C-alpha positions, 0 to 999 in steps of 0.5 A: 107845723105839719103843712096842712093844706085846705082849700074852701069856698068862702064868703066875700067877707073872708076874701076881703079879710085875706086881701087886707094882708096882701101888700103887693097891691098897695091899698087893699081892695074893698068889699064894694070893689069885689061885689061890683066885679061879681054883681049879677054874675056867676062867681066863686070865691076860694081861699087856700089855707096852709096850717090854718093860715090864709095863703091866698085867694081866688075870685072868679067871675063870669065876665064874658058869658062863659069865660071866667075872669080870675082876680087872684093872689098868693103869698108864701108861708114865710109872709104868713108866719111874720104877719098872721091874719087876725 
């Protein structure tokens, strides 16, 4: 592994896919949950990849008219190696 890091803007579907593998939140958030938080607001969805595996995500949206609220998660490479996102 060369520890290649890539960060890119993604669809809400990709955020939901990555979130499904995050164990610390209990049940994964649904697409509907993310859409309801970003409905009619400026928003940005980002996923970071380490060696082409999702390492975490950030969903940021304009909650207070110019003040962005972040809903984020990150996890270590060891977790990704044990349980790859399919």
